[in-house]
N, C-alpha and C positions, 0 to 999 in steps of 0.2 A: 354682299352675302347672299349665296344661293340657296334654293330650296331645299335643296339635298342636303348641304352643309349644317342649315338649320335643323333638319330632322335628325340628323347623325347628333348633333350636340345634345339635343332634347333627349335622345334615348342615352347618350351617355350619362347626361346629369340624373335619368331617371335612375338608371343602373346605380350608380353611386347612392342614391338615396335609399335605394333597397337595401345594400350591403353596409350601409353606414355601421350600423352594431358592431358586426362583425370586424369592419375595419378598425373601429375605436377599440376594442379588446385587444387585436394584433399589434397597434399603436401604443399601446398602455404596458405591455409586456416584451421590450426590447432585448434582443439577444445578441451577443457577441461571438466571435470566433477567432482562433488561433491559428496560423499556418506557418510554413516554413520548411526548412531541412535540416537533418540531422548528420553531421560528418565527423570524421575523425580528425585527429592534430595534423594529418597530413593533406585534409581537403578531400578526402575520398568519401563519399557518400555510404552511410550504414542503413542497411535493408533491415526491415524488422526489429525497429527500436519502437518501443513502446512508450506512448507520452500520455500520462496520465494526470487528471486534477485530482488536487488533494482533498477536495470538498465535496464534490459531486459523485465520485467515483465511476467517471467516465473517462475512456481513452482511445487511443487511435494508435495505427500502425504505420511504420513509413515503410515506402514502397521501395523498388530496385534503386530509384534514384534517391533514395534519402528523403522524400519529400512526404510530408502528412498535412493533414487537415481535420481541425476539430471544432465543431461547430454547436450551436443551442447552447452558449456558455452565458453565465449571468455577467452583466457589466460589473466594471470595478475591480476592487484587488481579487485576484487569483493565484493560487497556488499550483506549480506544476512539477512533476518529476518525469525526467527522460531516463529510461534503462533500456541494456542491451546485454545479454551474456558475453562476457569478455571485455566489459566496460566498466569503469567507474560511474555510477549513476550522477545524474545532472540534476539538482533541485533548484526552482527560483520561483520569485513572485512578479507580478507584473499587474498593471492597470489595463483593463480592456474598457474602449469605448463602446458604449451602446451602437448597436447596427452598424458594426464594423468588424473588420477582419484585421488583427496585428500580424505582421510578417517578422517572422525570426529566424535566426541560424543558431544551432544548438552544435556544440563541439564536445564530444564524448573523449576522455583519456580510456586509451587501451590498457588494459590489466594483462602485465607480463604472466607467460604461463610460469607454473611454479612446478619444481619438481618435489621431491619429497619432503614432508614438513619437520624441519628441524628446528628446534628452539632452544636456544643455548640456556642453560641454568635452569630451565622447566621441563618437567616431565611430558612427556607425550605418551598419551594411552591409548593401546591399540584399538580398543572398542569406540572410542571416540573419534578417532582417524577414520576407520571403517565407516562410520556412519556420516562422515564428511563434515564434523565440527570445525576442524582446524581449518579446511578448505572454505567454509563459507565465512570463517573469523578473517582470513587472509582477504576475502573478497572486499570488506569494509560495510557491510549492510548490516544493519542490526547491533546488538551491543552483547557481550558474551561475559558470563562468569564462569571462571574456569576453576577446575578442582583445587588449585592451592588457594584460591581466594576464599572458596567456601570453607576450607579447612580452616582459616585463618579466623573465620566469624564465631563469637562466642556469645552463649546466652539465645540462642537460636533454637527453637523447637521444631516450628512447623515449615514446611517447604517456601510457602507465601511469604514467611518473614524474610526470607533471602534475599528478597525483591525490595524491601523497604528502602534501601539507598540507592536504588537504581534511577537514575535520571529520567525523568518523563514519564515515570510510571507511579501511580498511587495506591498504596496498600494500606487497608483499613481493616483492623481486626476487633472482635468483639466478642467475648467468651472463646467459644469452640471453631468459629469460622471467621475465615478472612475474605475480604472482597479485594480483587485485583483489577484497576483499568487502567489505560493510556490516558495521559492527559492530552492528548491531540484528538481530534474528530476521526473516524467515528467513534472512539474511546473503547469499543469493546475489543477483547483480546481471545482467540482461541488457543487452547490447551493440547500440546502432544507430549506425551509420555513415552520416552524409549522410541521415538518416531512415531506412535501411533495416535490417532486422533480421539480426545476424550469428550464425548457428547455429554449433554445436560445443563440445565440451567444453571447450575453452582458448581462447574468443573473444579474451580480452585478449592472450595470446601471439601470436595471429593477427594481431591490430592492430599490435603492436610489431614484428611481421617485415613486415608491409606497408607500414606508414607510418614516417616519423620524428617527433619533436615538432615541428621546425620546421614541418612540413607541416598541424599540425592549428590551426584557426581559434579554435573555442570548444568548450565542454564543458557540458552539462546533467548534474545528477547527481540520481537521487531514491533514496534510500537504503531507502525502506521500500514496499511495495505500495501502501499507501494513499495515496502521495503520487503516483504515476506517472499519467500523464493517457493519455487514450485513444489517441493515437499512437504511444506507446511500450510498449503492451499487447503482450506476446510472444505469436504465432500458436498455435493448438492443434496438437498433436501426436499421432498414433497409435500406441501401442505393442501390439504383438502379444500378443492374449490376455487385455489389459487394457484395451480400448476406448479412449475417446478422454480423454487427459490435457490438464488446462490447464497452460499456463506461466506464468500470470499471478501466481502467488504469487511473485514475486521484485520487487527493485527494477529500476531501469534506468538507464544511462548512455549520454546521447547524444554521440557525437563528430562535429563539422562539421569537414571539411576545408577549406582555403583555395580547392581547386578548386571547391566547392560555393559559397563565399561570393562569387566573381565572377561 
């Protein structure tokens, strides 16, 4: 063992000792990652596909070769959704090992182009068609309450009560106000009425105060942020001293009134 080698070894040990606290912190918070490719059913890569975590609100975008990489994830069971305009979204759960990267391949099914929406035995309303209601329904994202379903409901007075039998939605009404929440994280839901974002801390209470159930034409429900289409993304808000905060981390409910449908 040479003198130079001994000096280098002593220097290295001293460096490790100096940074031991930082090393122990890093080791106490292991992270995981997921990477892979997104392809269609013919094996062609899909660019600009969005890969989202269901719980952390983080996402990655696939490149021209369909490749993506999403890191800084918590080890253990994680849920993911992969979506791209023109394709059916794919959702899955998988277990991530600490300090490791899981390699996967995701295959998305193409959504065939649709012509004019024609529904046999059901009425098609021009205002809803113009607003994109039927087109979004055909994509398969979200849940939809059609006008004929609303007309069949009885003993309902408030718009919020129309959501009481919706799978994945909690509606709690007390006296003159109703609370509407998703049953899946992050639980919050933004409200849009006739395509316009409704701000406020209790938007569904304001909805019940402004409208009756009889004035509602149709409803779209997107329980999780990964389902929400672009037109129902909430705007950015600025909070004093905290910079710009995005409000896109919630689901959304779009209510269409009979005034809009005609």
